[in-house]
C-alpha positions as CSV (number, residue, x, y, z in Angstrom):
1,M,4.6,-9.7,-28.7
2,L,6.8,-8.4,-26.2
3,V,6.4,-7.7,-22.7
4,D,8.5,-5.0,-20.8
5,S,8.5,-6.5,-17.3
6,H,9.8,-3.5,-15.3
7,C,9.3,-0.1,-16.4
8,H,8.3,2.8,-14.6
9,L,5.5,4.7,-16.0
10,D,4.7,7.1,-12.6
11,Y,8.0,8.8,-13.5
12,L,7.1,9.1,-17.8
13,A,3.7,10.5,-16.4
14,R,5.4,13.3,-15.1
15,D,6.7,14.6,-18.5
16,G,2.9,14.7,-19.5
17,D,3.3,12.4,-22.7
18,L,2.3,8.8,-20.9
19,E,-0.3,8.3,-23.4
20,A,1.9,8.8,-26.5
21,V,4.8,6.7,-24.8
22,L,2.2,4.0,-24.4
23,A,1.1,4.6,-28.2
24,R,4.7,3.9,-29.0
25,A,5.6,1.0,-27.0
26,R,2.3,-0.7,-28.4
27,A,3.4,0.1,-32.0
28,A,6.9,-1.2,-31.2
29,G,4.9,-4.7,-30.4
30,V,4.8,-4.4,-26.6
31,A,2.2,-6.2,-25.2
32,T,2.0,-6.0,-21.9
33,M,3.7,-3.8,-19.5
34,I,4.5,-3.8,-15.5
35,T,5.1,-0.5,-13.8
36,I,6.6,-0.7,-10.7
37,C,6.4,0.5,-7.3
38,T,9.2,2.1,-5.5
39,K,7.4,4.3,-2.5
40,L,4.3,3.0,-0.9
41,S,3.5,6.9,-0.6
42,E,2.8,6.7,-4.5
43,F,1.5,3.4,-4.8
44,D,-2.0,4.9,-5.3
45,V,-0.5,6.7,-8.4
46,V,1.1,3.7,-10.0
47,R,-1.9,1.7,-9.4
48,A,-4.3,4.2,-11.0
49,I,-2.1,3.9,-13.9
50,A,-2.5,0.7,-13.9
51,D,-6.3,0.4,-13.8
52,Q,-6.5,2.7,-16.4
53,H,-4.8,0.7,-19.2
54,A,-5.6,-3.0,-19.8
55,D,-1.9,-3.6,-20.9
56,V,-0.4,-2.4,-18.0
57,Y,0.0,-4.3,-14.8
58,C,2.0,-2.9,-11.6
59,S,3.7,-3.8,-8.6
60,V,3.6,-3.2,-4.4
61,G,7.3,-2.1,-2.8
62,V,9.5,-0.2,-1.2
63,H,12.8,0.3,-3.3
64,P,16.0,-0.2,-0.9
65,H,16.5,3.7,-1.7
66,E,13.5,4.7,0.4
67,A,14.0,1.8,3.1
68,D,15.1,4.3,5.6
69,A,11.7,6.5,5.0
70,E,9.4,4.0,4.1
71,G,10.9,0.6,5.1
72,Q,8.0,-2.0,5.8
73,V,8.4,-3.4,9.5
74,D,5.2,-5.9,8.6
75,T,3.6,-7.4,5.6
76,R,0.3,-6.1,6.3
77,R,-0.1,-3.1,4.0
78,L,1.7,-4.9,1.2
79,V,0.0,-7.9,1.5
80,A,-3.3,-6.1,1.9
81,H,-2.6,-3.6,-1.7
82,A,-1.4,-7.0,-3.6
83,R,-5.2,-8.3,-3.7
84,H,-5.8,-5.7,-6.3
85,A,-6.2,-7.2,-9.4
86,K,-3.9,-5.2,-11.3
87,V,-0.9,-5.9,-8.9
88,V,1.2,-9.1,-10.0
89,G,4.7,-8.5,-8.1
90,I,6.1,-7.3,-4.7
91,G,8.5,-5.1,-4.9
92,E,10.9,-3.6,-6.0
93,T,12.8,-4.5,-2.9
94,G,16.4,-5.4,-2.4
95,L,19.7,-4.0,-1.6
96,D,21.9,-0.9,-2.9
97,Y,25.3,-0.7,-1.7
98,Y,26.4,1.6,-4.2
99,Y,24.3,4.5,-3.3
100,E,23.5,3.7,0.1
101,H,20.7,6.0,0.2
102,S,19.3,4.1,3.3
103,P,21.3,2.5,6.0
104,R,22.1,-1.3,5.1
105,Q,20.4,-2.7,8.2
106,R,17.0,-0.8,7.2
107,Q,17.4,-2.2,3.8
108,R,18.0,-5.5,4.7
109,D,14.9,-5.5,7.2
110,S,13.0,-4.1,4.7
111,F,13.7,-6.8,2.2
112,R,12.8,-9.6,4.8
113,V,9.5,-8.3,5.0
114,H,9.1,-8.1,1.3
115,I,10.2,-11.7,0.9
116,A,7.7,-12.7,3.6
117,A,5.1,-10.4,1.9
118,A,5.9,-12.9,-1.5
119,R,5.5,-15.7,0.4
120,E,2.2,-14.9,1.8
121,T,0.4,-13.9,-1.4
122,G,2.3,-15.9,-3.7
123,L,3.3,-13.1,-6.2
124,P,6.7,-13.0,-7.3
125,L,9.6,-10.9,-5.5
126,I,11.0,-8.3,-7.8
127,V,14.9,-7.7,-6.6
128,H,17.2,-4.8,-6.7
129,S,20.6,-5.8,-6.1
130,R,23.7,-3.2,-7.1
131,D,27.2,-4.0,-5.2
132,A,25.5,-6.2,-2.4
133,D,25.8,-9.8,-4.3
134,D,26.8,-12.0,-0.9
135,D,24.0,-10.3,0.9
136,T,21.4,-10.7,-1.8
137,A,21.9,-14.1,-2.0
138,A,22.0,-14.9,1.7
139,L,18.9,-13.2,2.2
140,L,17.1,-15.2,-0.5
141,R,18.4,-18.1,0.4
142,E,17.7,-17.5,4.3
143,G,14.2,-16.5,3.2
144,R,13.7,-19.7,1.2
145,G,14.6,-21.9,4.2
146,Q,11.2,-20.4,5.7
147,G,9.3,-21.4,2.5
148,A,9.4,-21.5,-1.4
149,F,8.5,-17.9,-3.1
150,P,8.8,-16.7,-6.8
151,G,11.1,-14.2,-7.7
152,V,13.1,-12.4,-10.6
153,I,16.3,-10.4,-10.1
154,H,15.7,-7.4,-12.4
155,C,18.1,-5.3,-14.2
156,F,20.6,-8.1,-13.8
157,T,24.1,-6.4,-13.4
158,A,25.8,-8.6,-10.9
159,G,27.9,-11.5,-11.1
160,P,27.9,-15.0,-12.1
161,E,27.4,-16.5,-8.1
162,L,24.3,-14.2,-7.6
163,A,23.2,-15.3,-10.9
164,K,23.5,-19.2,-9.9
165,T,21.9,-19.1,-6.8
166,A,19.0,-17.0,-8.0
167,L,18.7,-19.7,-10.6
168,D,18.7,-22.7,-8.2
169,L,16.0,-20.9,-6.4
170,G,14.0,-20.8,-9.3
171,F,14.5,-17.3,-9.9
172,Y,14.3,-15.5,-13.1
173,I,16.6,-13.0,-14.6
174,S,15.8,-9.6,-16.4
175,I,17.9,-7.9,-18.6
176,S,17.8,-4.4,-19.4
177,G,19.2,-2.1,-22.0
178,I,22.5,-2.5,-20.2
179,V,23.4,-5.6,-22.2
180,T,23.8,-3.2,-25.4
181,F,26.5,-1.4,-23.9
182,R,29.9,-1.4,-25.5
183,K,31.5,-2.7,-21.9
184,A,28.7,-5.2,-20.9
185,E,30.8,-8.2,-22.0
186,A,30.5,-9.7,-18.7
187,L,26.9,-9.4,-18.7
188,R,26.6,-10.6,-21.9
189,A,28.6,-13.6,-20.9
190,I,26.2,-14.4,-18.4
191,V,23.2,-14.0,-20.6
192,R,24.4,-16.7,-22.7
193,D,24.5,-19.2,-19.6
194,V,21.4,-18.4,-18.4
195,P,18.3,-21.0,-19.5
196,L,15.8,-19.4,-22.1
197,D,13.0,-20.4,-19.9
198,R,14.5,-18.1,-16.9
199,L,14.8,-15.2,-18.9
200,L,12.8,-11.8,-18.9
201,I,14.0,-8.2,-20.6
202,E,12.9,-4.8,-19.6
203,T,13.6,-0.9,-20.0
204,D,13.6,0.2,-16.6
205,A,12.0,3.2,-18.4
206,P,12.7,5.9,-17.8
207,Y,16.7,4.9,-17.0
208,L,19.3,3.2,-18.7
209,A,18.3,3.6,-22.2
210,P,19.7,0.6,-24.6
211,E,21.8,1.4,-27.8
212,P,20.7,3.0,-30.2
213,K,18.9,5.3,-27.7
214,R,21.5,5.5,-25.1
215,G,21.5,9.1,-23.5
216,K,17.8,9.5,-23.9
217,R,14.9,9.3,-21.8
218,N,14.0,5.5,-22.0
219,E,10.5,4.2,-22.3
220,P,8.9,1.1,-22.9
221,A,8.8,0.8,-26.8
222,F,12.7,0.6,-26.4
223,V,12.6,-2.7,-24.9
224,A,12.5,-4.1,-28.6
225,H,16.2,-3.2,-29.1
226,T,16.9,-5.0,-25.5
227,A,15.0,-8.0,-27.3
228,A,17.4,-8.0,-30.6
229,A,20.5,-8.2,-28.6
230,V,19.6,-11.0,-26.5
231,A,18.4,-12.5,-29.4
232,K,21.8,-12.6,-31.0
233,I,23.3,-13.7,-27.9
234,K,21.2,-16.7,-27.6
235,D,21.4,-17.3,-31.2
236,R,17.7,-17.1,-32.2
237,S,15.1,-14.9,-34.3
238,I,13.9,-12.0,-32.5
239,N,10.6,-13.2,-32.8
240,D,11.3,-16.2,-31.2
241,L,13.1,-14.5,-28.4
242,A,9.9,-12.2,-27.7
243,D,7.8,-15.3,-27.6
244,I,9.9,-16.9,-25.1
245,T,10.5,-13.8,-22.7
246,S,7.0,-12.9,-22.9
247,A,5.8,-16.6,-22.5
248,N,8.2,-16.7,-19.4
249,A,6.6,-13.2,-17.8
250,R,3.3,-14.5,-17.8
251,R,4.4,-17.7,-16.2
252,L,6.1,-15.6,-13.5
253,F,3.5,-12.8,-13.2
254,S,0.8,-15.5,-13.1
255,K,-2.1,-12.3,-12.6
256,I,-1.5,-11.0,-16.0
257,G,-4.1,-12.0,-18.5
258,A,-3.9,-12.3,-22.3
259,P,-3.0,-9.8,-24.2
260,G,-5.3,-7.0,-24.6
261,A,-7.7,-8.5,-21.7
262,A,-8.3,-6.8,-18.6
263,P,-8.7,-8.8,-15.4
264,A,-12.4,-8.8,-13.8
265,G,-12.9,-6.1,-12.0
266,S,-9.7,-3.7,-12.6
267,G,-11.4,-1.0,-14.2
268,A,-8.9,-1.3,-17.0
269,R,-9.6,0.4,-20.3
270,A,-7.6,-0.5,-23.6
């Protein structure tokens, strides 16, 4: 059974076929999906999807693209939302210096608040980092200096230095469909070196569909292709890789229940 540790089911729901998407994921062996919040103004929609399905969980946070409009100045709202039974992580947050849709300082300020919320709640920090390796590493180390917190670098495409920093801090590394792309040899080299007990897999759906689905709308069922690619890199069977990464996801996102089980009080249905 597979865990898609990072997808955006609210984006897929806008196409009007979410139930079919979820059915295809389950048929492909995906036992659990974590749908990720990018705007607090849309958190209720994200949480409702998790509430309505026993195998879907969610996060709460503000993407760095949205830091200017929705960046947080203290932990109160994040911590309050994190008390919900289906909220299993803080983020996604982080830094994106490639698009710079928000000023860098606003991104850094919001990132620091999310780090503090992860420390306060004990929930894992879900980190987006693009073209910002040095500042991401520096802020994570700064945050760790104030107390420990768990976390993951999602959709990892950074260099080996950020991978080392993340692993040294006890973080996990999550691999998306990019690992299947022909020109992604540098990423595959990093995957070879990441310990198996620190690896997660994800789709980041509806973005970044893996080969052989590249160019199509991504969806959680396609995480099976990423699992196959990572299994080949790590010289493991697909079933073995699925078991390992699923166990890793449940260890990191510790509020996730057993497959098919809804947490008490969540209101979720199968």
